[in-house]
N, C-alpha and C positions, 0 to 999 in steps of 0.2 A: 419546523422541519429539522432544523439544526439540533434541537434538543433531543430528537429521536434518533438521528442518524449520524451525527458527528461522533463516531466511535472513538477514534484516537483522541479527539478533543476532550472526552470525558476522563481519560487517564493521563492527561498531559502534564501532570505534576512533575514528571521526570524529564520529559522532552526527548526528541529523537533525531536519528541520522543514518548514513548509508555507505555506498560501495565503490571500490576500485578493484580491478581484476587481479587475482593472484593466478598466474598462468602455470598450469601443471607442467612439470618437466618430464622428459622421456619421450622418445619418438613415437611410442605406441599409446601414449596417453590420450583418452578421448577429449574432445574439445569442449563438450558440454555435459552437464548433469541434467537429466530430464526428470521433471517433477510432475506428479499427477495426483489428483483425487479422482480415481477411476470411477467411483460410484457416482460422482457428480459430472463426469465427462469433462474434467478441467485439466488443462495441461500447460506447462511453460518450461523454459530451460534457463539455466544459469551457467556461467563459466565453470568448468570442471574443478578448478582450484578453490572455488568458494566453499565455505564450511557450513554445514547444516547446524542450526541451533537445536539443542535437545528440546523435546516436547515439554519436559518438566520446567526447564528454564524459561521457555516462551510462555507457558501458562502462568508462571509466577508474575510476569509483567502485567497480567490482566486481572489480578486479584485486587481490584479497586472498586469501591462502590459505584454502581452506575454503568460499569463496563459489561458488555455481553460477549465480548470476544473471548473465545476459548471456553465459554461456559454454557451456551445454549446447546440443547440436544441437537445432534446433527451437524454441528459446526466442525469444519476442518480448517486448521491453520498451519502454516509452515513458514520458516524464515531461513535465509542464507546470508552469511556475512563474509565479505571479502577480506576483512581484517585478519592479519596473521594471528591475532589473539582474539578469536571470535567470542562474542558475548551477547546475550539477549538484551542487555541494557542499551546496546547501540540503537535499538529500535526508538528510544526516546532521548538519546544523548545528542546534544547540539554540537559537540566538538569532535565527533568521529570523523576521520579523514578518509575512510574507506566506505564503499557502497554497502548498503544493507537492503535486502529484498524481503518483502513480506507479502504473503498471499493468504486469503481466506475465502471459504465458501460457507454461507450461513443460510438457514431457512428464514423466511420472512413471514411474520404474522400478518393476519388480515388487517389489523389496525395500522401497520406500517406499510404494507404493500401499496396502499392508495397514495402514499407520499413518495413512492419511488419514481418520480418524474425524472427527466433528464437533470433538472436542477437538484433533486434529491440525491441522485447518484453523484453529482459533482461534489456535494457536501458531505458524503458518507464518512470520510475520515477527518478532514479539516474543513473549516469554512472557506468556501471558494466563491460562491455567489455573493453579490453585494448585500442581499438580505441576510444571509447567514453571517457574513462578516460584521454587519451592524449589530446583530443580536449578540455575537460573541464579544464585541467590544463592550457592550453593557455589562457583560459577565466578567470583565477584566481578563479576557483571553490574552495570554502573555506574548504571543507572536504578533509582529507588526510588519509594516511596509510590504504588503502583499503585492505581487506583480505576476500577472497571468502571461505565460509564455506560449501556451498552446491550449486550444479548446476544440476538440473534434468529436463529431457524432460517429458512432460505430454501429454497424448493422451486419454482423458476421454471418447471419442466416439462421434459419430454423426458429425464427421468432426471438432469438437472443439479440439484445440491443443495449447500447449504453454510451459512455463518453470516455474520452481520453484527454486528461488535463495535466498540464505541466505548469508549475508555478513556484515562485520564490516566496519564502517567509524569512523574516529576521527574528532571531532569538534575542532575549535579553543578553547583553554583552556584545551586541552588534555582530553576531555570527549569522550569516545568511546561508540557508539551505535551499536546495532545489528539490522539489517533490515531483515525481512522475507517477501518475495514477491512472489505471484503467478500472472502471467500475461498470459491471454489466448485470443485467437481470434477464430472466427468461420471459416468454410471452405472457405468462399468467402472473408475473411478478411475485412468485412464491419463493424464489431463490436469488441470493445476492452473491456475486463473484467479483472479488477485488484482487488486483495485483498492484503493489506500490513499491517503488524503488526511490531511495533518497540519499543525498549526501550533501556536503558543503558545496556551495555554488561552483567553486573552482574545480572540485572533483567531478561534478556533473559535466561541466564544460569540457574537461579533459577526456572524459570517458563517454561522451555523448553517443558516439556510434555504437559502442558496445551496449549501452543502456537501451538505446532504441531497439536493438536486436532482441533484448530480453523482453521488453514490453510488447513488441510485435509478435513474439512467440506465444503470447497468452491466448489459448484457444479454449472456447467453451462450446460444446456440442449439446444441443437440446435433446434429451432422451426421447 
């Protein structure tokens, strides 16, 4: 399962990180930027001061053999960076001190859809389940000291279902990041919807309330 669905794991040669809020100034400034893939009925929001990563820069992060992100027909992906100097490389940088949000919607082939169990959804970006972590260790996966902080089942309705997991991983160099991830699929398991926010553990702890607001805003409506 991990070999088919650990998407970020396949391109983790560069490694990644996340977001702290930059608050927009001005009394009339909106509080949030609303992000959507209207064709897939997928929506979420980020603080207004966060910066959208250009599509070209984001796509460049996935030009790695084995990665399907940003390449499969019908795939939609988007990223926002809270850093004052936003860059797509923060998706894989272990040392970024500001939060980074990444979302994607992707069609699922019939060969993969059967593996989109709750555990398959947990492991869709990084190895979370014990089985996936054991397999990753055999492949010399560079992140260590996994710690599960949250594991919730989600059933927002319309046949859409999935999981919300929050966990720590430690990078080489003893840098610990917290990853917050919602992974959903539709009733027929033909579409995958993922929102991930991550940053250094201290950043996540400091911004927990705001990051929970972002994750809770992730809405997928079955067409």
